[in-house]
C-alpha positions in Angstrom: -79.6 -22.9 -4.5 -76.4 -21.1 -3.5 -74.2 -23.1 -1.1 -72.1 -21.1 1.3 -69.4 -22.3 3.7 -71.8 -22.1 6.7 -74.1 -24.6 4.9 -71.5 -27.3 4.8 -70.8 -29.5 7.7 -67.8 -31.3 6.0 -66.3 -32.3 2.7 -64.8 -35.8 2.4 -62.6 -36.6 -0.7 -61.5 -40.2 -0.8 -60.7 -43.1 -3.0 -63.2 -45.8 -1.8 -61.9 -49.3 -1.3 -62.0 -51.2 -4.5 -62.1 -48.1 -6.6 -59.5 -46.1 -8.6 -61.0 -42.7 -8.7 -61.7 -40.0 -6.1 -65.2 -39.5 -4.8 -66.0 -36.2 -3.1 -69.0 -36.0 -0.7 -70.3 -32.7 0.6 -72.3 -33.1 3.8 -74.7 -30.3 4.6 -75.7 -29.0 8.0 -79.3 -30.3 7.5 -77.9 -33.9 7.1 -78.3 -34.1 3.3 -75.3 -35.0 1.2 -74.1 -35.0 -2.4 -71.4 -37.2 -3.8 -69.5 -36.3 -6.9 -67.4 -38.6 -9.1 -63.9 -37.5 -9.9 -64.7 -36.4 -13.4 -67.4 -34.0 -12.2 -65.1 -32.3 -9.7 -62.3 -32.2 -12.3 -64.6 -30.3 -14.6 -65.7 -27.9 -11.9 -62.0 -27.2 -11.1 -61.2 -26.8 -14.8 -63.9 -24.2 -15.2 -62.9 -22.4 -12.0 -59.2 -22.2 -13.0 -60.1 -21.2 -16.6 -62.0 -18.1 -15.3 -59.7 -17.3 -12.3 -56.5 -17.3 -14.4 -57.8 -15.8 -17.6 -57.2 -12.0 -17.9 -60.7 -11.1 -19.2 -63.0 -14.1 -19.3 -65.8 -14.2 -16.7 -67.7 -17.2 -17.9 -67.1 -20.8 -18.7 -70.0 -23.1 -19.7 -69.5 -26.8 -19.9 -72.3 -28.8 -21.4 -73.0 -32.5 -21.4 -72.0 -34.2 -24.6 -72.3 -37.8 -25.7 -69.1 -39.0 -27.6 -69.5 -41.9 -29.9 -65.8 -41.7 -30.9 -63.4 -41.1 -28.0 -59.9 -42.1 -26.7 -59.5 -45.4 -24.9 -60.4 -45.1 -21.3 -62.5 -42.0 -21.7 -66.2 -41.9 -20.7 -68.8 -41.7 -23.3 -70.4 -38.7 -21.5 -68.2 -35.6 -21.2 -68.6 -32.0 -20.1 -67.3 -29.9 -23.0 -66.9 -26.2 -23.3 -69.8 -24.6 -25.1 
């Protein structure tokens, strides 16, 4: 699936009441929607910026990793560069 601007009805980024982190929802023209937690969008942005600002890199692959040992406050599941 390739999502183009014309496929998207709206994008809503918000911190829901009672939460601390941003949730981003993409609502499609067909009525379906997808909501991303802040960490997922942050990883997407990180990969995008990594490619867009690097002089020669054209790929950035982030893979799901389960971290047994991690810093306080960090999720046990992370997307890390391959």
